[in-house]
N, C-alpha and C positions, 0 to 999 in steps of 0.2 A: 305592707312591704312586699315588693316584688322580688322574691328570692330566686336567684338564678345561679347557675354554676359558672358559666363564662359567657359574657354578653358583649357582642360587638356589632357595629354597623358595617354594611358593605359600602366602602367608600373608594374602592379601587376599580370599580366598573362604571363605565358611562352607560346609564340606563336609558336615556332619552325618553323617559316616562313610558317605556314599552314593557318594562318588567312590572308585574302587578304586585310588588311587595315593598314593604318599608324597612323591615328588619330581618336580620339573619341571626338565629340562635346557634351557638357553636359550643360543643363540647369536644375538644380535640385532644390528641395525645401524641407525645413523642418522648423518647427516653433520654432527656437531657435535663441537667440541673438548671436552676433559675439563672445561674451566672453564665451559662453557655447558650441559652435559648436566643436565637437571633430575633431582632426586631423585624416585624413584618413590613418595614418600609424604611429601613435604616440606610440601605445603599442600593441604588438602582444601577444595575450592571448593563442594561441594554436600553437603547433609545425607545421611547414610547412611540407607539404608532401614531399616524396622523389622526386617527379617531381617538380623541383625548379621553383619559379617565375622568370621571366626575369627582374631582377633589374638593368641590364646594369651597374654593379658596376665598371667594368674595364674602360668603356668609361667615366664614371663620374669622376673617380679618375685620369684619364689621363689629365684632365684639372683642376688642383687644384685652379688656380686663379679664373676661372669662378665659381667653386663650392663655394669658400670662399666668393666671392662677392654675390652670391645667398643667402648664409646663413646670411651674414651681412644685406642685404636688407630686409630679412624676420625677422631679429632680433632673430635668432635662435642661442643662445649662448651655449646651452647644448649639441650640437651634436659634437662628437669627431671623426672627419674625420681621424685623425692620427691613432687612434686605429683601425678604419675600414681598413685603408690602410695596416697596419701591418698584420691584420688577413686575408685580401684578398691576400696578398703576400704568406702567409702560405698556403692558400687554393690552389693557383696556383701551389705551390711547391708540395703539397700533390697530387694534381691531376696528375701532370707529373709523380710522383713516382708510382702512381697507374697504369697509362698507361704503363710505362716501365715494371712493374711487370706482367701486363696482357699479354704483348707481350712475355715476357720470359716464362710465363706459357704455352702459345700456342706453343712456340717453343719446350718446353720439352714434351708436349703431342704429338706433331708430331714426335719427336725423339723416344718416347716410342712405338708409333704405327709402325714406321719404323723398330725398333729393333725386335718387335714381328713378323713382316712379314719376316724378314731375319733370324728368329729363333736363335737369339743371346741367349747365356746362361742366364738362369733365374737369376743367381746372379748379372749379369751386369744390367739386366732390373730392379731388385729390388733396386739397388743402385740409378738408375735414378728416380725410383718411390719415394724413400725416399726423394730425393732432391725436387721432385715435391710436395710432401706433405709439406715439410718445406716451399716451396715457396707459397703454398696455404695458410698456416698459416700467412705468411707475408702479402699476398694479403688481407686476411680477416681483418687483423689488420689495414692495410692501408685504406680499405674501411670504417671501423668503425671510424678511425681518420678523414677521409675525411667528413663523415656525421656529426661528431661533429662540426668541424670547419665551415662546410657549414651552419649548423644551426646558429652558432654564427654570421657569416657574414650576413645571411638573417635578423636576428633580428636587427642588426645595420643598414643594408641597407634600411629596411622599414622606418627608421626615416629620410632618406634623402628626401628633397623636389624635386619636378620637376624643370625642367629648367624654368627660368623666360622669358617671352616674352620681346622683346626690347621695346615694347610699355608700359609696366607696370611701373607706376611712383614709386619712391622709398619712399619718405617721406609723401607727401600730395597727396590727390586725385586730379585728373585732369578732369576738366569739359569739355566735348566734345560738348554738345549742351544744350540750355536752351529754354523752351517754356513757354510763359506767363510771367506775372510780379507779384511780391509780394508786390508792394508798397501799394496797397489798403488794404492789410491785416494787416498793422501795426495799430491795434486798440485793445482796451481792451474789446471790445464787443464779441470777439470770444469765443465760448463755446467749451469745450472739448467734444470729442465724448462720453466719459463716462458719462458726465452730460446729454448729449442729450439722450443717450440710457437708462440711469436710469430713467429719467423723463417719458419715453414712455414705460418702462417695457420690453425693448428689450434685456437686458442682465441680467444675474444672477451671482453674485459673489459666488465662491466656498468657502468652509470652510477653504481651505488651506491658503488663504490670499487675499489681495486686487488686486494682480497682476494676480490671477487665476480667470477666469470668463468664462461663457458660453454665446453664442449668442442664443437668443430665438426668436420664432415666425418669423415675416417678415425679421428680420435681419439675422437669421440663413438661411432662404430660399434664401435671397439675396446673401449670401456668397456662397452657393452651386451653384446658378445660375451664379455668376461671374466665378466660377471654370468651369462650363459647357461652358460659353461664351468663355473663354480663350481656352479650348480644341477645340471648334469648329473653332476658328480662326487659331489655329496652325495646325489642321487637313487639312485645305485648303492648307497648305504648303507641304503636302505629308507625314505628320506624321500619323502613324497608332495608333488609340486609343486602349489601352489595360488596363486590370485590373490585378493587381498583389497582392499576399498576403502580409500582414504586417509582417516584421521580427522585432526582438527585438534589433538588434545591427547593426552597420556598419560592412560590411564584405569585406574581400578579397575573390575573387572568385577563387576557385582552383578545377580543374577537377581531379577526381581520379576514372576513370572508369575501365572497364575490360581490354581493350587493350591500352597500352600506345601509340600505333600508331594512335589510333582513339580518344584519349582523348580530344585533342584540335582541332580536325578537324571541322572547321566551315562550315556550309552549304553555299557554294559559292553563290547561287542565292540571298541570303540576301545582299551580297556585290555588286553583279552585278546590282541589282535593286536599290541600294542605299536606302534600306528601313530605315525609321526613326520611332521612337516609341514615343508615348505620353501616359504616364500612370498616370491618375488622382487618387488621394486618396491613394497614397502609398509612403513610404519612399524611399530615394535613394538606400538603401541597398536592399529592396525588388524588386525594379525595375531592379537593376543590376543583381540580381539572376535570375529574370524572363527572362531577355534578354538572359542570358547565356544558360538557359534551352531551349530557342527557337532557339538558333543559334548553340549550340554544338550538335553533333550527339547523338541521344537518346541511342545508344549503349554505350556511354561513361558515362551515368548517373548512379547513383546519383552524385550530386555535393557535394563537401565538402566546407562548409562555415566557414572561419576562422575569428574569431572576432578580430577587431582592434580598438574598441572604447568603451567608457563607455556605460552602459546599457541605454536603452530607453524603457520606459513602453508604450506599445500600448494603445490607447485610449479605454475607456470603452464604453459600449453601453449606449445610452441616457436613463436616468432614467425617464424622462417625455416626453410626446409627444411634438414635436416641439422644443426640447432642444438639441443643438448640441455644442460640444466643438470646439474650433478653430482648433485644430490639426486634427479633423475629416474631415474638409472641405477645408483645405488650402494646400494640398500637390499635386504638379504636377511635374513630371519629364519628361525631354526630352533627348533623346539620339539618335545620328545618327552614323551610321557606314559607313565609306568612304574608298576608296582605296588609295587616295592620299591626301596630305596636301592641295593641291590647291582646290580640290573639297570641302574639309572641310571648308576652309576659304570663298569660294564663297557662300556656302550654309548658313553659319552663317551670312554673310553680308546681304543676302536677308532676313534671319529670323529676324535679328535685326531691319531692317526697318519695317517689318510687326508688330513686337511687339511695336515699337515706335508709329506706326500709330494707333494701338489699344489704347494705353494710351493717345495719343493726343485726341482721341474721347471723353475722359472724360472731356476735356475742363477745365483742372485745371493746375495750375503752376507746371511744372516738369522740370527735367534736367537729362541728361545722363552723368555719370562720370566714370572714370577709377579708380578702388580701388587700393590704394598703396600696395606694396609688403608685408608689415608686417601684413596686414589684410587678406591675402589669406590663404587658406588651403594648406597643403603640396602637394596635388595632382593638384593644380591649377597653370597654367602658367600666366593667366590673367583673370580679371573679370571686366565687365562693369555693372554698377548698374543704374536702373531707380529710381529716387527719386522724391517724390511729396511733395510740401510745405504743412505743417500742421499748420493751423492758431493758434491753442491753444498752440502748442509747440514753435511757431515762428522759425521753422527750417525745413530743408528738411529731410524726413524720407525715407529710402530705402524700396521699395515695390517689386522690381524685380532685380534679379542678381544671386547671389549664391542661393537665395531662391525666390520662388514666394510666397510672403507673403500676402495672401488675407485678413488676419486679419488686418494688417496695412492699406492695401488699403481701406477696409471698414471703418476703423477708420477715415481715412482722408476724404473719400467721405461722411461719415455721417455728418461731420462738414460743408460740402457744401450742405447738405439737399437732399441727394440722395433718401430718402423715403418720401419727402414732396410732396404728390400728387397734392397739390394745385399750385405748381410752374409750370412754363412753360418750354419749351425747353427740356433739358435732365431730368428734374424732380428733380434736386438737386441744381439749381441756386437760389439765394435769394437776394433781395433788391439791395443794392449798389454793392454787389459782382459781379453782372452781367454787370456792366458798362464797364469793361475791357475785356469782352468776345465777341466773335462773335457767331451769331446764329449757332446752329449745323446743319449739313446736315441731310436730311431725312433718309439716310441709317444709319447714326449714331444713330438717334432716334429709328430706328427699332432695332438696336443692343441693346440699353439700355432697350427697352421694354422687350426684351427677358430675361433681368435680374430680372424682377419683380417676386414676389412670385407666385408659382403655387401650386395646391393641392398636398399634400404629399401622398406617396404610402408606403405601408408596404409589405415587401417581407419576406418570410421564406421558409426554405427547409424542406422537409419531406423525411425520409429514408423509402421508401415503403417496402424494404426487411425486415427491422427490424419490421415494423408494422405487416407484414404478418406472420413473425415468432412468434410474440407475440400473435396474434389472434389464430394461430395454436396451440400454447402451451396452451392457455386458454381453447380452445375447447377440446383438448385431456385430460386435467386434470379435467375439470368440467363435462364432459359427464359421466352420471351414477354415479355422486358423492355420492348420497345417498344410493347406493347399494354397499355392502349388509347392511341392517339395523341390523347389528350384530357387536359384538366386533371383531376387526381385530388386531391380534397380540398384540403389546404393547399398543394399545388403552385401554387394560385392566387396565394399570397403569395410563396413562396420562389423560384419561377421568375421572378417579376417583380423580386424583389430582386436576383437574379443579373444580370438585364438592366440594372437601374439601376447596378450596379457597373460594368458595361461602359461606361455613359454617364457615370459619375462623378457621378450625381445623388444628392443626400442623401435618405435615407429613415429612418424611425424604426420600430424594432421592440422589443418588451419583452424579447426574448431577446438574449444576447450574439452577437457577429457571426461567430464562427469557422466554424460550420456553413455560413452563407451565403457566407462567403469561399471555403470549399472548393468549394461549388457554382459560384461565379463562376470559380474557377480551371478547373474542368472545362468550364464554358461557354466560357472564353477559348480553351482548347485545341481545342474542337470547333467554333469559329466562330460562337459565339452573337452575334447581331446585334440588330436592332430588331424581332424577331418576337414579342415578349411583348405582344401586343395583345389578349389574352383578358381577359374581365371577369367570368366566372362559372365555377363548377365544371361540368365536362362540356363546356366549349367546346373545339373542335378547335384543336390547335396549327397554326401556319402550316407550309407545306411546308419552309421553311428552318430551322425550329427543331430543334436537335439533341436530340430526345427521348431516344434510346437512350444516347448518351454522357453526357448530363446525369444520367440515372438510374444510370449504371454505377458512379460513385464510391460513392454510398450502398449499392448492391448489393454491391460488393466488400468494403467495410468491414463491412457486415452479415454477409457470409459469414465474415469473419475472427473474428466473435464465437464461432463454433462451436469452432474449435481453441483459442481462448483459454479458453473455459469448460472444455474438456477438460483443458488444461494447468493451469488453476486447481485443478481437482479433484486432479490429480496432485501439484501443489505442496502441497495440503492433506493429502497423504499418504493419500488414499483409494486404494482398489484401482483397477487399470486398468479393471475391469468397471464399477465405479461411475462412473469418469470417462467411459466409453463411454455409460452411461445418460444422464448429464448432457448430453453432446454430442448424442445422438439426440433428446433432448427439445427442444433449441434448433433442431435441423434441422427437426423435424416440428411445430413450433408455428406455426399459421396466422397468429396475430397478429404475432409477431416477423417472420415472412416477409413479410407485407403491408407492414409499416412499413419494411422494408429495401429494397423494390423501387422506391420512388418518390422524388421530390425532397423528402424529408422529413428532419427532424432526428434522429429516434429511432435510425435505423440507425447513424449516426455517433456519437451519444451512447452507445449500448450498447457500441460498439467501444472508445471511450476509457475508459469505465467499467471494462470487463473488463481492458483493458490496465493500468489503475491497480491493480486487485486483483492481477493476475498479477505486476506489477513489485514490489509491496509484498511478496508472498509469496516471490519470489526473493530480495529483500533480506533478509527475515527468516530464510530458511533458510540464508543465507550469514553468519549472525551469528558463526560461528567464524572467518571470514576478514575480520574488521573492518578497514576502511580499505584493503582491496585494490581493484584496479581494477574487478573485477566487482561488489564490494559497493557502491562509489561509483556505478558505472554504473546499477545497478538502483535505487538510492536516488534518483538524479537523474531517471531515467525515471519513477519514481513521482510525483515532484512535477510534472513537465512533463505527464504524461498526465492527472492529475486536474485540472490547470489547463485542459487542453483540454476535459475533460468539462464543467466549469462554464462554459467559454467558449462552449459550444454551447447549453446551457440551464442556468439557475440551479439546477435540480434536481440538477445535478452537485455542488453544494455539499455535499449529504449524503454523497456518495462521499468527498469530501475530508475531511469531518468524521469519517467512520468510520475512514479510514486514519490521520488525525492522532491519534485516540483510541488506536488500537492502537500506533502508534509511541510515544506518550506512555507507555503501559503498559509497553512494552518497555524504555524508558529508565528508568522507575521501578524495574523489576527489576534494571537494571544498578547502581543505587545500593546494592543489597543486596550486591553483589559486593565484598567487602573487599580482594580482591587487586588491584583496579583503583585506580590512583592518582587523586588529585584532578585532575591535569592530563589524564589519560586521559578522565575523566568530562566535564570541560569541553570537551575536543576532540569527544567524542561529541555533546554538546549543540550545539556550534557547527556541526558538519557537518550534523546534522539540521535545525537552524534555517536554515542556508544553502540546503540543497537542497529543503526542504519549505515554506519561507516566502519567502525572498528570491528564489530562482529562479522559483517560481510567480508571485510578484507582478510580477517583471520580464516574464515571459512574458505575463501577463494584460494588462499595460500595453502591451506590444509589439503584441498583437493589436488593441487599440483604436487604437493609433497608426496601424497599417496601415489600419484601417477609416476613420478620420477623414482620413487623408492621401488616400485614394482618392475619398471623397465630398466634393467641393469645390464642387459646383454646387447651386443652389437647386432644390428639387423639391416634390413634393406634400405633404410633411409638415413644411414649414418652420415653420408656425405653432404647432407643438407646442413649439418651442424659444423661448428668450428673444429679445428684440430684438437683443441683442448677438451672439448666435449666428447669427441670420438675416443680420445685417449682414456676417458674415465669409464668407458664401457668394457665389459668383459668380452674379450675376443676382438676388440676394435684396434685402435692405434696405440695400445699400451706399450708395445715394444719400442715405440719411438722415444718414450721417456725413460726406458730402461737401458736400451742399447746405444743411445746416441748421447753426445755431450749436451749438458744443460746450457752452457753459455756459448754464444756465437763469438768466435774470435776472428781476427784477420787471417785470411786463408781458408776459412770455413766454406764448405760446399753446402748450399741451402736450396730448398724450394720455397717460394713465397706464395702463400695461398691468400686469395682475397677473402678477408674475414667475414664481412657482412654482405653476402650475396643477396640480391633482391629477388632472385628467382629460386625458390626452394627446389632442391634436387639438382641444381646446376652450379655447384661450387667451381671455381676456376683458379688456375695457377699462372703466375707470371711466366711468359713463354716467348721464345724467339726461335727463328730458323733462318736459313740462308737466303730466303726470298726477300725481295725488296718491295717498297711501296711503288705503285705505278707512277710514271712521270706526270701524267695528268689524270684527274678524276673526271667522271662523266659530266660534272657541272662546269668543267673548264678550269678549275683550280689546279695549280701545280703542287707537287710534293717535293720532299728533299731527295727522293729516290734512295733513301737509306734502308738498312735492314729492318724488317718488320718486327715489332714487339706487340704481342697480343696477350689475351688471357684465355687459356685453353682449359676446357672442361674435363679433360682426361689426364691421367697420369702419363708422363712422357719424359724421355731422356732430355728433351729440349727444355724442360722446366727447371733444370739445375743451373744455379748461378754461384759464382765464387765471390766472397766478400774480400775486397782488396784495399790495402792502405794506399792512399794517394801518393805517398812519398816513397813507396817501395814497389819494386817490380816482382817480388816473390809472390807466388800463388800457393804457398804451403803455410801451415800453421807453425809458428815459432814454438820453441821449448824454453820456458813454459809458455803456454798460449796466452796471447794478449787479448783480453775480451774487448769487444766493442761496446761503448757506453752511450747513454743518452747524450745527444748533442754532438757526437763525433761526425766527422765528414768521411764518407766512404765512397768507393767505386764498386759497382756490381758488374762483374765480367761474366758474359754468357759462357757456360761451361763447354759447349760443343764448338761454337764459332770463335770463341776467345775475343769477342768484341764487347766493348763496355756500353752499359745502359746510358742513353744520351737523350737530351731534350733540347729544343731550340725554338726560335720564334717562327715556326711554320705551323699553319693551321692543321689540326687533326683531320683525318679523312671524313669522318661522319659527324663530328662535333666541332665545327670550325671555330667556335668561340674558345676552345681549348687548344693547347699546344700539342704538337706531334711528339711521340716518344719513339725512339729508334735505338738500334745498336750501331754505333758510329763506324762508318766506312770512310777512310781517308781517300777522297777522289782527287786530291791535289788541287783543290779549288779553294776559294776564299770562304770556307765554312769550317771554322775550327770546332773541335770537339768541346762539348759542354757536359761532361760526364761526372760531375761531383754532386753528391747528394748528402744532405744533413739528416741524421737519424733522430727522430722524435719517438720516444716510448710513451704512448698515450696513457697506459694504465700504470705508469711508474709510481713508486712509493717514495723515491728520492731523486734528486737531480743528477746523481752520479751512478744511477742504477745500470747494471750490465744487461745487455740484450740476451733474452732467454728464448730457448726453443719453445714453441707452442704457446707459452704463457704470455709473452710480450706481444702486445698489439702496437704496431709501429706505423708511422707515416714517414715517407721519404720525400723531403723537401728539396726541390731542385735549387742548387746553390746560386745559379745565375739568374733565375727569374723569381724564386720564392714560391713557385707553384708546387703542388703536391701530386704525387703519382696516384692515378685514379683509374678504375675500371668503370667505363660507362655502361657496360653490359649491352651495348648495341652490336649487332652482328655484322661483321664485315662481309662484303660480297665474295664472289668466287676467287678473286685474286688474293684474298686473305684467308681462303679455305674456310670461310664461314665461322671463323673464330671471333672472339669478342674484342672490341676496340679498347686500347689502353691509351690514356692521354695524361696531361697534367692540367690541373684546374687551379685558378687563382683563389677559389673558395676552398680553403684547406680543411676547415672544421666541418667535416661531414663523414658519415659512415662509409661512403664509397671510397675514401682515401685510406682506409685502415687495412693493413696486411699483417700476416704473422708467418713465422717460419714453421713449416710442418715437418720437413725431413732435413736432417742435418748430419754432416760427417766432417771430420777434420781431414783436410787434404794432407796426405803424407808424402806423396811423390810429386816431383816436378815433371815427370814424364807424362806427356800428353795422353798417350795410349792408356797408361795406368789410371790416370784421372777419369778418362772416359769409361774404362771398365768398372771403376768403383761406382760411378754414377748409374751405370746400367744395372748393376746388381744391388742397388740401394734398398729395395723393398725388404722389409723384415716381417717375421711372423709375430703377431701379438702374443704376449705372454700374460701379463697381469695388468689390471687397470690402475691408472693414477687417480688420486683423490681430487674431486672437484666439489666445492661446497654447494649446498642446495641453492643458495641465493645466486651463485654464479650460473648454475644450470637454469634456474627459473627465469632470470632476466634474459639470458640468451634465447631460451625457448620462446618467451613472450615476444622478443624482438622479431624472431623468425616468423612467428605466427602473424604478427601485425603487418609485417612487410611483405608477406606472401601475396603473390598476385593470383593464386589459384592455379591448380594444375589441370583444369579442365580445358577442353578445346575452346578456342575463341568462337567457333561456329559449331552449332549443334542443331540437329534436325528439330528437336523438341524444346530448344531454348526459346525464351520469350522476353518481351520488354515489359516494364512496369505498367505502361499504358494499356497493355492487353489484358492485364489481370482482372480488373473489376468487371469487364464485360465478358470474361471467360472465352476469349477468342482462340486459345490454344490449349491443347491437352498434352500430357506427357505419357508415353508408352512405358510401362514398368516391366511388363513380362508378356510373352506369348508362347503358347504351347507349340512345340515343333511338329505336332501331329494333327492339330485341329485349330479351329478359330477361337479357342479359349484364350482370353487375353485380359490383362489388368491395365487400367489407365488411371492416372491422377486427373480427375475431372470433377469439379464442384457441381453441386445441385444448382442448375440455372435459376430456378424459381427463388431459392434462398439468396443466391449471390446478387441477382438483379434487384430484388426487393430491398435487401439490406443496404446495397450501395445507394439506391434511391432514397432510403431513409436518411443516410448521412447527408445527402444533398438537401433534402427537405428540412432536416434539423438545422443545418447551417442557414438555410433560407429563413426559417422561422426566427432564428436568433437575430439575424440582421433586421427582419421586419419589426420584431419587438423592440429592438434597440432604437430604431428610427422613430417608432411611435412614442417610446419613452422620452426621447429627446424633444418630441413635440408636446410632452405633457400628458400623453394618453397611456395609462397603465392598464394593460390588458390582464396582467397577472399581479396578484398580491406580492408583497415584498418577499414573503417566505417562498411562494411558488417560483418567483423569478430567480431567487438565489439558488434554489434546487435545480431549476432548469439550466442555469449557467453551469453549475457544478457537474451535472450529467454531461453537458456538452464538452466541458474541459476534459473530463475523464474518458469519455467514450469516443466522441468525434476527435478530440485532441489525441487520444491514444491511437486511433486509426491513422491519422495523418502522421504522427510521430513514427509509427512502424512502417509507413508506406513511402513517404516522400524521400527518405534517404537513399532508396534504391535507384532513384533517378541519377544519383551521383556515383553509382557503382560502375566500374569498368569491366568487372569480370562477367562471365556467362551466368545468366540467371534462369531459374526455372520456377514453375508455378508454385511449388511448395513454399517458396519464400514469402508468399502472400498469406499463408494460413493464419499467422497471428492477427493480421488485419481482419480476417473473416470473423474472428471471435468478437472483436470490438464492434464491427458493423452489425453483427447479430444482436448484440446488446443495445446498440443504437436503435435498431428496429423495434426491440421490446420497449425501450424508453419512449420512442415516438408514438407507438401504439397506446401506451399508457397515458401519454400527454393528450392525444387526440380524444381518448375517452373522457378525460377531465374536461376538455373544452366542450365536448358534445353533450355533457350533462345539462347544459343550458337549454337544450332542445329535447323534445319528447321522442322524436322518431330517429334522430341521428345515431344514438347508441345502438339501436337495433340494426341499422344499415351497416354500421362499423363492425358489429359482431358478425354479421353475415359475410362481410368482406374478409375478415380474419379467418373465419371457418373455410371460406373458399381458398384462401391463400394456403392454409395448412393442407387442404385436400390436394391442391396442385403440387405442393411440396412433396407429399407422400407419393403421389403418382409419378413425379419425375424421378424420385429415388428408386422406385420399383422398376421403371423402364431402363434406368442406367445401371441397375444392380449387376447385370452380367459383366460389365466392365469394372465393377467394384470388387466382386468376389472371384471372378475368373473361372467359375464352375460350369458355365453354360457355353456350349459351342454354337454360335449363331450362324445362320446361313448368310451368304454374301448379301442378299437383298435385305435381310433383317439388319445387318450392320449398316448398310447404306441408309436405311430408313431412320436410324438413330443418329445419323450425322446431321444434327439440327442446325449446325453452322457449317458453312463451306470451309472454314479454316480448321475444323476438327479433323484429326488424322487418325482413323482407326486402321487396323491391319486386317488383311484378308489373304489367306493362303491361296496361291494359284491352284486351279483345279488340276488334277492329274491328267497327263496326256491321254488322248483316246488311243486305244489299241489299233494297230493297222488291220485293215480288212484282209 
């Protein structure tokens, strides 16, 4: 009898007769019960490669009686062998058809070549070629059909079980050997191992339930030592101890390397030496994968691992010292590779005796049994189990067989007192239990002593390269950080903003507030006071201004970009050398360095952008541990970090969009996984939506809530906001809501402000004056020559209007006042000239598609007044709502034409005093047609002079703010930020176009010393920028080339490599283009620093391309050496360029004029040179 522990054939690998073995002996382990152990071929989740697994379907189907008996013995009723036989028959038929077509194609090709040699007429050759093309189409169709049916056959064949050994019992287990007796155990005094462990504090139950627990302290150490003891014993039988990584699922191993001839070429010495492997602490799948990697030629790697079982979540790290979970310490796998079945059986017979001898040394009742067929896995032919008697259960528990279950072994041994140090012998015998035992041998005692707890050790790994990169980045960014002690470029704005935060004074900026909030936090900790009194670039900071500490935060965050880029490259599965190249490029780029050293936004922007990418890649690479704590942590950090990115500058939206696109693609791929239930897919969708939409939205709102909560006082930018917003600020327009009437009535004196100005800082009020439109415009069009109506950007007495009832001539408010309501028809009379607001069918001066707006002058000609306007309250809550000061947003619809009063914000020429044009527009539903009353008084006197006097003295002193909800403020501020056109000059000496950025044709002067040629410029490292930009182009070119060749049926890359190449292109090249191309649609003035996010992406693209070229060059012996030399030369040039341009990076060196001119490597670069002092007169 060939006694084995667990015996199965390798039927999931296509060997092509190149592997020199017949059988594989397997003793494997995992901490799962028989009812939850997955079948090793029950469900194939991924398509099998074109290199087919050797499933020996034909031989299996050739003996249907044996196969049917096998299925009945295993109680597998759902396997349809008839369907498999039919499809296999079709497969064979298609294969023969393909072979026939292939022979016919070769024959036609030979015929064509012969005809061409014999110089047969072209017409005859073309006829044969047509036939050959038709045959090729038939051949391609046959190949496609063959692939489809072959895939279906593989899916069905994976469900077939292995042959059954003739020794495997069918219904009941067969006891082969029994050691010890259980008679003395029939007592009620037996204590469960859980009781014993709980009383001693050796286990800790998890929150999952009573069946989930951890071993602690001495018990945990005992479990590890048992594992070590077993490994030692097995190693003496010639097994080689190894460690393998943990995988998340059971796998079919499938090679898919470069050359099919070498894919499954096993290194013969492993077979010749009969090497056996013992891998502690790893699952069966990880061991199988590790073995394959060590036995298959390295030129055939990487391996494709095809999942065939339900998910398994790897164990987590212990949360407390001395706390270990059972699955962390109970996994041992044995696997032997043999040339013949006889060698296999002989080795296992010897191994079984050694294992039995080890268990006998425990001196406890045990037995060896053969497991019945219906309890075997599909891959097993036979399994023998070692079972130990458990007193508390009053039955035998299997502790070795398909699994080496040290958890159960400890549970049983604990009931025998294994840790009772006061007992004699083996240390776990007690009282009457020892009467039936024989004293242990001394060598057995030595074995058991080795199981006792030993001091714990803590091990950790350190990435020295990453640490060195981080230290280099910190040193380069912190060196001379306090120089210059003067305003550098946009520090003029951001340092002031931080100071305004300290004073809680409201300010307006087109960018979101997070970066400025972080600077304010740094300023608060460093004692920032009222020292922000500078007014131009280059101005010296006051002695009390904390320059160094304010620049420290951007510098530190900018330094962290370097290790993040390195880790991003690692998570992208690039080589460590490629990751090092990416990190060095960021360290030695002068542009990124300059932007990270000062109180600017880009250093912080790049940090959160890189953190977003890193978090997403960590989340993506943990796809096998879905819904674990780590998986959820990285997903949530992804959402929060890209929210921080776009909360610093809105260019961060492109980072968020890139990640959301990739997450969407990942989820779309999940929908193809038919093993996932609908509930699981809905849960995936909900979790992604919660962490990538809800949490970012909450975070974004919270940032603005902090921003608006801090800025409560009126400041220099109040007039950008609406009247209601201004009135909510302390010291702003609060008096307007306190001292003036709330409701507008007939006879009210009002000023009408254009609510949604498109130009921040330029609000305007409806205005008129005694001047009239010119009779003719320069383009020859005529006007009505009526009184001008404009929108004026200053407070003025001519901004006042009186609301008049059309049927009354009174210009005073009645007692009681009669409020104007939504839908009422009114007239607006200019307070100074007493002429009514009018519109008519005459083209506006600058916008001829709109109508002219005037104050009507009666010229005694056939042009009647059209001065009636219907009031629409846009933000009304009811249809009879009264018109309110400040709060009501209104539209004035011209009653004659239906058009709405609008400010086009176009500037009139000198005849209009450069004020803004006012027209009526037929498109009424637009922000430009919305107005609101800002100042309001009840007209008390009909005397014209008294009315004028009231208007002239209408300004009031603010007293206390009115309340405005956060949502109202937030929405208004968002609108103003999005509609802002930017307050920079349209032309700037150092502005640039997006086309100029990749080739670095322009620099930006940031600072220059007034006393020397010390200066700082934003200028990238040309070596890095050119090579990285070229990498983007080459990567795109390679992608197109591969795509065209794949369309022609030429596959240069394996499917795994191709998918990875495409993913890198989508993330890096796609990220580059997504952050770069939108700037071509931007109308505002642009500077070079807008390109810096693109630089990060193209640097990563450079690293990815370098790694890919190394992969391609491995086919040749000398190319890798040449490529290495080229990369070293590139790094050398990069460092040299950084050193040469460093005077413009740090600004600490005053160069001579000729030295500066020598560094102008491009004619378009513009460095500054102080004029030499005049020569003294003779």
